[in-house]
C-alpha positions as CSV (number, residue, x, y, z in Angstrom):
1,M,-3.3,-56.5,43.7
2,S,-4.9,-58.5,41.2
3,T,-3.7,-59.4,37.6
4,T,-6.9,-58.0,36.6
5,D,-6.7,-55.1,38.7
6,A,-2.9,-54.2,37.4
7,A,-4.4,-54.8,33.7
8,T,-7.4,-52.1,35.0
9,V,-4.6,-49.6,36.1
10,K,-3.0,-49.9,32.8
11,D,-5.6,-49.6,31.0
12,G,-6.5,-46.5,32.3
13,A,-3.0,-44.8,32.2
14,H,-2.8,-45.9,28.3
15,S,-6.6,-44.5,28.2
16,S,-5.2,-41.5,29.8
17,K,-2.7,-40.6,27.6
18,R,-4.3,-41.5,24.2
19,D,-6.8,-38.8,26.2
20,K,-4.1,-36.3,26.1
21,E,-2.9,-37.0,22.6
22,K,-6.5,-36.4,21.4
23,K,-7.1,-33.1,23.4
24,K,-3.5,-31.8,22.4
25,Q,-4.6,-32.4,18.7
26,V,-7.9,-30.9,19.1
27,Q,-6.2,-28.1,20.7
28,E,-3.9,-27.6,17.7
29,Q,-6.1,-28.4,15.3
30,D,-8.6,-25.3,17.2
31,D,-5.4,-22.9,17.1
32,Y,-4.4,-23.6,13.2
33,P,-4.3,-20.7,11.0
34,A,-6.7,-20.7,7.7
35,L,-8.2,-18.1,5.7
36,R,-11.6,-17.9,4.5
37,I,-12.2,-15.2,1.1
38,Y,-15.1,-13.7,0.8
39,Q,-16.5,-14.2,-2.7
40,N,-17.8,-10.5,-3.1
41,Y,-14.6,-9.1,-2.8
42,Q,-13.4,-11.6,-5.4
43,S,-12.9,-9.0,-7.9
44,E,-12.1,-6.5,-6.1
45,I,-8.7,-7.1,-4.0
46,R,-5.9,-4.9,-4.5
47,L,-2.3,-5.4,-4.3
48,K,-2.3,-3.2,-0.9
49,D,-5.1,-5.7,0.5
50,I,-2.5,-8.4,-0.1
51,R,-0.1,-6.4,1.5
52,D,-2.0,-5.3,4.8
53,L,-2.9,-9.1,5.2
54,G,0.7,-10.0,6.1
55,L,0.8,-6.3,8.6
56,Y,-2.3,-7.5,10.0
57,V,-1.0,-10.7,11.1
58,L,2.6,-10.1,12.5
59,A,2.0,-5.7,12.7
60,D,-0.8,-3.2,14.0
61,E,-3.0,-3.4,10.7
62,V,-6.4,-3.3,10.8
63,A,-7.9,-6.9,9.6
64,P,-8.5,-7.1,6.0
65,K,-12.2,-6.8,4.7
66,W,-11.6,-9.3,2.1
67,T,-10.8,-12.3,3.7
68,A,-11.4,-13.9,7.5
69,V,-8.1,-15.3,9.3
70,A,-9.0,-18.3,11.5
71,N,-6.4,-17.8,14.6
72,S,-4.1,-15.3,13.0
73,K,-2.1,-15.0,16.2
74,S,-0.7,-18.4,15.6
75,V,0.8,-18.0,12.1
76,R,4.8,-18.4,12.8
77,K,6.0,-16.5,9.9
78,V,4.7,-14.4,6.7
79,V,7.2,-15.3,3.6
80,V,6.2,-12.6,0.3
81,I,7.4,-13.7,-2.7
82,M,7.2,-11.0,-6.0
83,L,7.5,-13.0,-9.6
84,P,7.1,-10.5,-12.3
85,G,7.0,-12.0,-15.8
86,L,4.9,-15.3,-14.4
87,D,1.4,-13.9,-15.9
88,E,-1.7,-16.2,-15.0
89,K,-1.7,-17.2,-18.6
90,L,1.8,-19.0,-17.9
91,L,0.8,-20.1,-14.5
92,R,-2.5,-21.8,-15.5
93,K,-0.5,-23.9,-18.6
94,A,1.9,-24.8,-15.6
95,E,-1.0,-25.9,-13.8
96,E,-2.6,-27.9,-16.7
97,S,0.1,-29.9,-17.4
98,A,1.0,-30.6,-13.8
99,P,0.6,-34.1,-12.5
100,G,-2.8,-35.2,-10.1
101,Q,-5.6,-33.2,-9.7
102,R,-5.6,-29.4,-10.2
103,H,-7.9,-27.7,-7.6
104,T,-7.3,-28.2,-3.8
105,D,-11.5,-27.9,-3.8
106,R,-11.4,-31.0,-5.5
107,L,-8.4,-32.2,-3.5
108,N,-10.4,-32.3,-0.6
109,G,-13.3,-34.0,-1.5
110,D,-15.9,-35.9,0.2
111,S,-14.4,-35.2,3.6
112,A,-14.1,-31.8,3.0
113,S,-17.6,-31.2,2.2
114,A,-18.8,-33.1,5.3
115,I,-17.2,-30.7,7.2
116,G,-18.6,-28.0,5.7
117,E,-22.1,-29.5,5.9
118,Q,-21.8,-29.4,9.5
119,A,-21.1,-25.8,9.9
120,D,-24.1,-22.7,10.5
121,P,-23.5,-20.9,7.1
122,G,-24.8,-17.8,9.7
123,N,-22.6,-18.4,11.9
124,H,-18.9,-16.8,11.6
125,A,-17.5,-18.6,13.9
126,D,-18.7,-21.6,12.6
127,Q,-17.4,-20.4,8.7
128,L,-14.1,-20.3,10.4
129,K,-13.7,-23.6,12.4
130,T,-14.5,-24.9,8.8
131,E,-12.1,-23.1,7.4
132,V,-9.6,-24.5,9.6
133,A,-10.9,-28.1,8.8
134,R,-10.4,-27.7,5.2
135,H,-7.4,-26.5,5.3
136,L,-6.2,-29.5,7.2
137,V,-8.3,-31.9,5.0
138,S,-6.2,-30.3,1.9
139,Q,-2.9,-30.6,3.7
140,A,-3.3,-34.4,4.5
141,V,-4.4,-35.0,0.6
142,A,-1.6,-33.1,-0.4
143,S,0.9,-34.5,1.3
144,V,0.2,-37.7,-0.8
145,S,-0.8,-36.3,-3.9
146,D,1.5,-36.4,-6.9
147,N,0.9,-32.7,-7.5
148,P,2.8,-31.2,-4.6
149,R,1.5,-27.8,-5.7
150,V,-1.8,-28.0,-5.1
151,W,-1.6,-25.1,-2.5
152,L,-0.8,-23.1,-5.2
153,F,-2.8,-23.6,-7.9
154,G,-6.3,-24.1,-6.0
155,N,-5.4,-20.6,-4.4
156,V,-5.2,-18.1,-7.1
157,L,-6.9,-14.8,-6.5
158,Q,-7.5,-12.1,-9.1
159,V,-5.5,-9.2,-7.8
160,K,-5.6,-5.2,-9.1
161,A,-1.2,-3.8,-9.4
162,P,-2.0,-0.4,-8.7
163,G,-2.7,3.0,-10.8
164,D,-4.8,5.4,-12.5
165,S,-7.2,4.2,-14.8
166,K,-8.5,7.4,-16.0
167,M,-5.4,9.0,-16.8
168,S,-4.2,5.7,-18.2
169,R,-1.3,5.1,-15.8
170,V,0.3,2.1,-14.0
171,H,2.1,2.5,-10.8
172,S,5.2,0.9,-9.1
173,P,4.0,-2.7,-7.1
174,L,7.1,-2.3,-5.6
175,Q,5.8,0.8,-3.5
176,A,2.3,-0.7,-3.0
177,M,3.7,-3.8,-1.4
178,L,7.0,-2.0,0.7
179,L,4.8,1.2,2.1
180,S,2.4,1.0,4.2
181,Q,-0.1,3.3,5.9
182,D,-1.1,2.7,9.6
183,S,-4.1,4.1,10.4
184,D,-3.2,7.1,11.8
185,Q,-1.6,8.0,8.1
186,K,-5.3,6.4,6.8
187,Q,-6.6,8.8,8.6
188,A,-5.0,12.0,8.1
189,R,-5.6,11.2,4.4
190,N,-8.9,10.7,4.6
191,S,-9.6,14.3,6.1
192,N,-7.1,16.2,4.8
193,N,-5.7,15.0,0.7
194,N,-2.9,17.8,0.9
195,F,0.8,16.9,1.8
196,T,1.5,18.2,5.3
197,A,3.7,20.9,4.6
198,D,6.9,21.2,7.3
199,R,8.9,24.4,5.7
200,T,12.8,23.4,6.0
201,P,15.1,25.9,6.0
202,I,18.0,25.0,2.8
203,T,20.8,24.5,4.9
204,E,19.1,21.3,6.4
205,F,19.8,19.8,2.9
206,I,23.0,20.1,1.8
207,H,24.8,17.1,2.3
208,S,27.3,15.5,4.4
209,A,30.6,14.1,3.4
210,D,29.3,10.7,4.2
211,E,26.2,11.5,1.7
212,L,28.7,12.7,-1.0
213,R,31.3,9.8,-0.5
214,E,28.3,7.7,-1.2
215,A,27.3,8.9,-4.4
216,E,30.8,9.2,-5.5
217,F,31.0,13.2,-5.6
218,P,34.9,14.5,-5.2
219,I,34.9,15.8,-1.6
220,H,36.1,19.7,-0.7
221,P,38.8,19.8,2.0
222,A,36.5,22.0,4.1
223,L,33.9,19.4,4.8
224,F,36.5,16.8,6.4
225,T,36.7,17.6,10.5
226,T,39.7,15.6,10.7
227,D,43.6,15.8,9.4
228,L,43.6,12.4,9.0
229,D,40.5,12.0,6.8
230,A,41.3,15.0,4.7
231,E,45.0,13.2,4.0
232,L,42.9,10.3,2.8
233,E,40.7,12.2,0.5
234,A,43.9,13.9,-0.8
235,V,45.5,10.7,-1.5
236,R,41.7,9.2,-3.8
237,R,41.5,12.6,-5.6
238,S,45.5,12.2,-6.2
239,K,45.2,8.5,-7.8
240,T,41.6,9.0,-9.1
241,G,43.6,12.7,-11.1
242,Q,40.6,14.9,-9.0
243,S,44.0,16.5,-7.8
244,T,45.5,20.5,-8.5
245,N,48.3,19.2,-10.3
246,N,45.3,17.6,-12.9
247,G,43.6,21.0,-13.1
248,W,40.9,21.1,-10.1
249,V,40.4,23.7,-7.9
250,D,39.0,23.9,-4.8
251,T,36.3,27.0,-3.7
252,K,38.1,29.2,-1.2
253,V,35.9,28.2,1.5
254,S,37.6,27.1,5.2
255,A,34.5,26.6,7.5
256,S,32.6,23.2,7.5
257,Q,29.6,25.0,7.5
258,P,28.1,27.9,5.4
259,D,28.9,31.5,6.7
260,I,24.8,32.5,7.1
261,P,24.3,36.3,8.0
262,P,23.7,37.2,11.6
263,N,19.7,37.4,11.8
264,A,18.8,36.1,8.8
265,A,15.4,37.4,8.2
266,D,14.6,34.6,5.0
267,P,13.7,31.3,6.9
268,I,14.0,29.4,4.1
269,S,17.0,31.0,2.2
270,R,18.7,32.4,5.4
271,E,19.9,35.2,3.2
272,L,22.5,32.6,2.0
273,S,23.9,33.6,-2.3
274,I,21.8,30.2,-3.6
275,Y,23.2,29.1,-7.2
276,S,21.6,26.6,-9.4
277,L,24.0,25.2,-12.1
278,D,23.8,22.7,-15.3
279,C,26.4,22.4,-17.7
280,E,26.3,19.9,-21.0
281,M,29.1,17.9,-22.2
282,V,31.1,16.6,-25.4
283,Q,33.5,14.1,-26.0
284,T,37.2,14.4,-26.7
285,S,40.0,12.7,-28.9
286,D,41.5,11.2,-25.4
287,G,38.2,9.7,-24.5
288,A,36.7,11.9,-22.1
289,T,33.7,14.1,-21.6
290,C,34.7,18.1,-21.5
291,L,32.7,21.4,-20.6
292,A,31.2,22.8,-23.3
293,R,28.5,25.1,-21.8
294,I,27.5,26.1,-18.6
295,S,24.3,27.7,-17.2
296,L,24.7,29.5,-13.6
297,I,21.1,30.9,-12.1
298,K,20.7,32.2,-8.7
299,Y,17.8,32.7,-6.1
300,P,14.8,33.0,-5.9
301,A,13.5,34.4,-9.1
302,G,16.2,32.3,-11.1
303,T,18.8,35.4,-12.6
304,I,21.1,34.0,-15.3
305,I,24.5,34.7,-13.5
306,I,26.9,32.9,-16.7
307,D,25.6,31.2,-19.7
308,K,28.5,30.7,-21.9
309,Y,30.2,28.1,-24.3
310,V,33.2,26.6,-23.5
311,K,35.6,25.6,-26.2
312,P,37.7,21.8,-24.7
313,Q,41.3,21.9,-25.5
314,L,41.4,18.8,-27.6
315,P,39.6,17.9,-30.6
316,I,36.0,16.9,-29.8
317,T,35.1,13.7,-31.3
318,N,31.4,13.4,-30.3
319,Y,29.2,16.4,-29.8
320,F,26.2,14.4,-27.8
321,T,24.2,16.8,-29.8
322,Q,20.8,15.0,-28.9
323,Y,21.5,15.8,-25.5
324,S,23.9,18.5,-25.2
325,G,22.5,20.3,-28.1
326,I,25.7,21.5,-28.7
327,T,27.0,21.6,-32.2
328,P,30.2,22.7,-34.2
329,Q,28.8,25.7,-35.3
330,K,27.8,27.1,-31.9
331,L,31.6,26.2,-30.7
332,E,32.8,28.1,-33.6
333,N,34.1,30.9,-32.8
334,V,34.5,30.5,-28.5
335,T,37.4,31.0,-27.0
336,T,36.2,30.7,-23.2
337,S,38.4,28.0,-21.8
338,L,37.7,25.9,-18.8
339,Q,40.1,27.7,-17.1
340,D,38.3,31.1,-17.5
341,I,35.3,29.6,-16.0
342,Q,36.8,28.3,-13.1
343,Q,38.2,31.7,-12.4
344,E,34.9,32.8,-12.6
345,L,33.1,30.3,-10.4
346,L,35.7,31.1,-7.9
347,E,35.0,34.9,-7.5
348,I,31.1,33.8,-7.2
349,L,31.1,31.1,-5.1
350,T,31.8,32.0,-1.2
351,P,31.8,30.6,2.4
352,S,28.0,32.2,1.9
353,S,27.5,30.3,-1.3
354,V,25.4,27.1,-1.8
355,L,25.3,25.5,-5.3
356,L,22.6,23.2,-6.5
357,G,22.8,20.9,-9.6
358,H,20.9,17.3,-10.6
359,S,23.5,14.8,-10.3
360,L,26.2,17.3,-9.2
361,D,28.8,15.2,-9.6
362,S,29.4,14.9,-12.9
363,D,28.9,18.6,-13.5
364,L,32.2,19.4,-11.0
365,N,33.6,16.9,-12.6
366,A,33.7,18.5,-15.9
367,L,34.3,21.9,-14.3
368,K,36.9,20.3,-12.1
369,L,35.8,22.2,-9.2
370,T,34.5,21.3,-5.7
371,H,32.3,23.3,-3.1
372,P,31.6,22.6,0.1
373,F,28.2,22.7,0.1
374,V,26.2,21.3,-2.4
375,I,22.7,20.2,-3.1
376,D,21.5,17.0,-5.7
377,T,17.8,16.9,-6.5
378,S,18.9,13.4,-7.5
379,I,19.8,12.8,-3.8
380,I,17.1,14.9,-1.9
381,Y,14.4,13.3,-4.5
382,P,15.7,9.8,-3.9
383,H,15.3,6.8,-6.4
384,P,13.1,4.5,-5.0
385,R,15.4,1.9,-4.7
386,G,18.4,3.9,-3.7
387,L,21.8,4.7,-4.9
388,P,23.5,4.7,-7.6
389,L,19.9,4.6,-9.3
390,R,18.8,8.1,-9.9
391,S,15.6,9.6,-11.2
392,S,15.8,11.2,-14.0
393,L,15.7,15.3,-14.3
394,K,12.9,15.2,-16.8
395,Y,10.9,12.9,-14.6
396,L,11.2,14.8,-11.6
397,A,10.3,18.2,-13.1
398,N,6.7,15.9,-14.6
399,K,6.4,14.8,-11.3
400,Y,6.8,17.0,-9.1
401,L,6.3,20.4,-10.9
402,K,4.4,19.3,-13.6
403,R,6.2,21.0,-16.0
404,E,7.7,19.3,-19.3
405,I,11.4,20.0,-20.1
406,Q,13.9,18.4,-22.5
407,T,11.5,18.6,-25.2
408,G,14.6,19.7,-28.0
409,G,14.1,16.5,-29.6
410,A,17.6,16.1,-32.3
411,N,18.4,19.7,-30.7
412,G,19.3,18.8,-27.3
413,H,18.5,20.1,-23.4
414,N,18.7,24.0,-22.6
415,S,21.0,24.0,-19.8
416,V,19.4,27.5,-18.5
417,E,15.7,25.2,-18.3
418,D,17.6,22.4,-16.5
419,A,18.8,25.0,-13.5
420,Q,15.2,26.5,-13.4
421,A,14.2,23.2,-12.9
422,V,16.8,22.2,-10.6
423,L,15.9,24.9,-8.6
424,D,12.5,25.4,-8.2
425,L,12.7,21.7,-7.4
426,V,15.0,22.9,-4.3
427,K,12.5,25.5,-3.5
428,L,9.2,23.3,-3.3
429,K,11.7,20.6,-1.1
430,C,12.3,23.6,1.0
431,E,8.7,24.3,1.1
432,K,7.1,20.6,2.0
433,G,9.7,19.1,3.6
434,P,12.0,16.4,4.1
435,K,9.9,14.0,3.6
436,W,8.7,15.3,0.2
437,G,9.5,13.3,-2.5
438,T,10.7,10.4,-0.9
439,I,9.4,7.0,-0.1
440,E,7.6,8.5,3.1
441,A,5.6,11.0,1.8
442,N,3.3,8.4,0.2
443,G,3.8,6.0,3.7
444,E,6.1,4.1,6.3
445,P,8.1,1.4,5.2
446,I,7.1,-2.1,5.7
447,F,10.1,-2.9,7.5
448,R,10.2,0.0,9.5
449,R,6.5,-1.0,10.7
450,L,7.6,-4.5,11.4
451,K,10.4,-3.1,13.7
452,R,8.1,-0.6,15.2
453,N,5.5,-3.8,16.4
454,G,9.2,-5.8,17.9
455,R,9.3,-8.2,14.7
456,T,12.4,-9.2,12.7
457,S,12.2,-9.1,8.9
458,A,14.6,-9.8,5.7
459,M,14.8,-8.5,2.1
460,V,16.1,-10.9,-0.3
461,D,16.4,-9.5,-3.6
462,Y,19.0,-8.8,-6.5
463,G,22.1,-6.3,-5.9
464,T,21.9,-4.2,-2.9
465,P,18.7,-4.6,-1.0
466,E,20.2,-2.6,1.7
467,R,19.5,1.0,-0.4
468,G,16.2,2.0,-0.7
469,F,13.0,0.0,1.0
470,G,15.1,-2.8,2.7
471,K,17.5,-0.1,4.5
472,D,15.4,-0.9,7.5
473,A,15.0,-4.7,7.1
474,T,17.2,-6.3,10.0
475,H,19.0,-8.0,7.6
476,T,19.5,-8.1,3.9
477,I,21.0,-10.5,1.3
478,G,22.1,-9.0,-2.1
479,C,21.7,-12.0,-4.4
480,Q,22.6,-12.3,-8.5
481,N,20.0,-15.1,-9.5
482,D,17.0,-17.2,-8.7
483,D,18.6,-19.8,-7.4
484,E,20.8,-17.5,-4.7
485,I,17.3,-15.8,-4.1
486,M,15.1,-19.0,-3.0
487,K,18.7,-20.3,-0.9
488,G,18.6,-16.8,0.3
489,V,14.9,-16.7,1.3
490,V,15.5,-20.3,2.9
491,R,18.0,-18.9,4.5
492,A,15.8,-16.3,6.1
493,V,13.2,-18.7,7.4
494,K,15.6,-21.1,9.0
495,G,18.4,-18.8,10.0
496,D,22.1,-19.5,10.5
497,D,24.0,-22.0,12.0
498,Y,26.7,-19.6,13.7
499,F,25.7,-17.2,16.4
500,D,28.1,-14.4,16.0
501,F,26.7,-12.9,13.7
502,G,24.3,-13.5,10.4
503,I,20.7,-14.9,10.9
504,P,19.9,-15.9,14.8
505,A,18.5,-19.7,14.4
506,G,14.9,-20.2,13.9
507,G,15.1,-17.1,11.0
508,V,12.3,-13.9,10.9
509,D,9.4,-13.0,11.3
510,Y,9.0,-11.7,7.8
511,V,10.4,-11.9,4.7
512,W,10.2,-10.4,0.9
513,G,11.9,-11.8,-2.0
514,R,11.7,-11.6,-6.3
515,L,12.2,-14.0,-8.5
516,R,13.1,-12.2,-11.5
517,A,14.4,-14.5,-14.2
518,L,11.2,-14.5,-16.1
519,E,11.0,-10.9,-16.0
520,Y,14.4,-10.1,-17.6
521,A,13.9,-13.7,-20.1
522,R,10.6,-11.4,-21.5
523,G,12.0,-8.0,-21.6
524,W,9.6,-7.4,-18.6
525,V,9.7,-3.7,-17.1
526,S,8.9,-4.8,-13.2
527,D,8.9,-1.2,-12.2
528,A,6.0,1.0,-13.7
529,S,7.6,4.5,-13.1
530,A,10.2,3.7,-15.4
531,Q,7.0,4.7,-18.2
532,H,7.9,8.6,-17.5
533,S,11.0,8.1,-18.8
534,E,12.5,7.2,-22.3
535,P,11.1,4.0,-23.2
536,P,14.0,1.1,-23.3
537,Q,15.3,0.3,-26.5
538,Q,16.6,-2.9,-26.2
539,Q,14.5,-5.4,-24.6
540,Q,13.9,-8.9,-25.1
541,Q,10.5,-9.2,-26.4
542,D,8.2,-12.4,-25.6
543,S,7.9,-13.2,-29.7
544,P,10.9,-13.7,-31.7
545,A,12.5,-12.0,-34.4
546,T,11.2,-14.0,-36.9
547,N,8.0,-15.4,-37.2
548,T,8.5,-18.8,-38.0
549,N,6.8,-21.5,-36.4
550,D,10.4,-23.5,-35.2
551,A,11.3,-20.4,-34.1
552,D,7.8,-19.7,-31.9
553,Y,7.8,-22.9,-31.0
554,E,11.3,-22.8,-29.3
555,R,10.8,-19.7,-27.6
556,E,7.3,-21.2,-25.6
557,K,9.6,-24.3,-25.2
558,E,12.1,-21.8,-23.2
559,L,9.2,-19.6,-21.3
560,D,7.6,-23.2,-19.9
561,A,11.0,-24.8,-18.9
562,L,11.9,-21.3,-17.3
563,T,8.1,-21.1,-15.4
564,N,8.6,-24.7,-14.6
565,S,12.1,-24.1,-12.3
566,T,10.4,-20.8,-11.2
567,L,7.9,-22.9,-9.5
568,E,10.7,-25.9,-8.2
569,R,11.9,-22.3,-6.4
570,V,8.9,-21.7,-5.3
571,Q,7.9,-25.0,-4.4
572,Q,11.7,-25.6,-2.3
573,I,10.7,-22.2,-0.3
574,Y,7.5,-23.7,0.3
575,D,8.7,-27.1,1.7
576,A,11.3,-24.9,3.8
577,L,8.5,-23.3,5.6
578,P,7.7,-24.2,8.8
579,A,4.1,-25.1,10.2
580,K,1.5,-22.4,10.6
581,S,3.7,-20.0,8.1
582,L,1.9,-17.8,5.5
583,L,3.3,-17.7,2.4
584,V,2.2,-14.6,0.1
585,L,2.9,-15.1,-3.9
586,F,2.0,-11.9,-6.5
587,S,3.1,-11.2,-9.8
588,G,3.0,-7.3,-9.6
589,T,2.0,-6.2,-13.1
590,G,1.3,-7.3,-16.4
591,D,3.5,-6.2,-19.3
592,V,3.5,-2.7,-19.0
593,R,5.6,-2.4,-22.4
594,P,2.3,-1.6,-24.6
595,V,1.2,1.1,-22.1
596,M,4.8,2.8,-22.6
597,R,5.1,2.7,-26.5
598,L,1.5,4.2,-26.7
599,Q,2.3,6.8,-24.1
600,A,5.8,7.9,-25.9
601,Q,3.7,7.9,-29.3
602,Q,1.0,10.0,-27.0
603,Q,4.1,12.7,-26.1
604,Q,5.3,12.8,-29.3
605,Y,2.2,13.6,-30.8
606,R,1.7,16.3,-28.5
607,K,4.3,18.1,-29.4
608,E,4.1,18.0,-32.6
609,F,0.6,19.4,-33.1
610,K,1.6,22.4,-31.2
611,V,3.7,23.3,-34.1
612,K,2.7,21.1,-37.3
613,K,-0.3,20.8,-39.3
614,W,-2.1,17.3,-39.0
615,D,-1.1,16.1,-42.2
616,D,2.5,16.9,-41.1
617,L,2.3,14.9,-37.9
618,S,4.6,11.8,-37.8
619,I,1.8,10.3,-35.4
620,K,-1.8,10.9,-35.1
621,W,-3.1,10.1,-32.2
622,T,-7.4,9.5,-32.3
623,D,-9.9,8.2,-29.9
624,T,-8.7,4.6,-31.5
625,E,-5.5,5.4,-30.0
626,E,-7.0,6.1,-26.4
627,Q,-9.0,3.4,-26.5
628,A,-5.7,0.9,-27.1
629,L,-4.0,3.2,-24.4
630,K,-6.7,2.6,-21.7
631,R,-6.8,-1.2,-22.9
632,A,-2.8,-1.7,-22.9
633,C,-3.3,-0.3,-19.2
634,E,-6.1,-2.3,-17.8
635,D,-3.7,-5.7,-19.0
636,A,-1.2,-4.5,-17.4
637,R,-3.0,-3.7,-14.6
638,R,-4.1,-7.3,-14.2
639,G,-2.5,-9.4,-12.1
640,W,-3.1,-12.6,-9.6
641,A,-2.1,-13.2,-5.6
642,V,-1.5,-16.7,-3.9
643,C,-1.8,-16.6,0.1
644,A,-1.8,-19.9,1.4
645,V,-0.9,-21.5,5.2
646,K,1.1,-24.2,5.1
């Protein structure tokens, strides 16, 4: 072969290799995911729309209407980060102080414009190809820019948090993002707005030994099926002062299941004896809380069986009147002792009795009594974030019974009223079914949805994320600060180096995390359901206690520094993502404290208006206050989100 021929063959080989590489690059570009936001939806994006974008990419959610996703199935991972406390004002301030040009549309420059001009504006496929090209140009420019956050600042969307503007309510952003509805659920809800009832016998809600142990109940010996478990519980009770030697009594029950009458006609009660209990306590000289009043009513009508004041053995140091309603005068001539009440209950509570209550463990501790068949409304109506958090009875009664209780103010609670609320909540639960009053009543947890579609997930949050929303996640990582959150998200994205346990190499498909330093620093309340309870009394405010310019300046500097450190952690998460990952950031709600404060005033006005003359009202609620509440609600529902493909 001549030298010329050899050179020709060599050039041909190089040309073939270049062609293959070029073809591979073109294929990768054609396969690259990108987002196109429709301008006509810009002002109507809701938080659940942001949630459904990730589910569309990874699960079986229908395509979103507010955005088009090019090559959606090429997305390798979805990472969702909640940033409560970081409102758009702080975000834009950080943008203005960042180095380099600010917006990705400006950074794209002439190259992106030229690409856009080549596309047919009426061709949907061409528009998506244009977005892919724009995205690739933006990535290339950002890689050499002195502002590494161009991917963030150029993609900020206005998002409306969940709520009811007509009723001036702000709903939980956590539920909006962590609960979903598949197409079948949506169709069912559209055709029938009522919850589908599933009448359930009361026996199905009686708590197991494991449930009681998790809720830190004293456990009755009849619930243990092995001698070893019973012995271990006996040792625990002895060490914690809950044994018979410490004045405790166990009801006279030996079976682990209630004694249901044969051929019971009532499908709900199974003709069991059902009692609802509520106790009021005072504090004694030894620092303990002791029984001062007991109310016991019976199913179904709420007939009062016991309603008695009880005299503690030791001197009382705190009557807790604002909660208990107990005063020295009410106990002045009382001779009934705790032992008297215990003996009375031992006669009433039989093997066919079920005891109801709210946070019933505290009542049983005050009574120094155990019973095996109990139902606690704080458990069957669980807090969205799980134990040890519990929704208040006042909140549950308002939400599910549409009833205002505990309105006594300085006169405290009414234990009969509380016991009746408990009884009615359990009756409602039996009528509606196990899902009623749980997060599943409003949809399917997204981690379970992802699991159904063969996707792995991780929840990275403060405390114990395996409880509540995170219980269906493939992996959970509990943290104590934002730095741990950032590292936990990166770990979930990349996986662990070891293989025997932990997160597999390559990480999971879907990661949810929450950076909360700004929320805590500003004293914001991220769980909007808290607005139904008493407003927090000790929260750090955005503005300092003093109004001096120096204090304002220092406070502003602290917030700026904290904002920058938060965004630095976000940037580290972004840098750790593999190519073709979708990163979603969202703020949740704005500041809900003004809403809570005005709602508390409105509630106080409604209480006083029923019994006082206008001039004697401590709060006068007029149209001025009503409009202020509506504005505060709209401000609180104003949020932002960023959806960026790396």
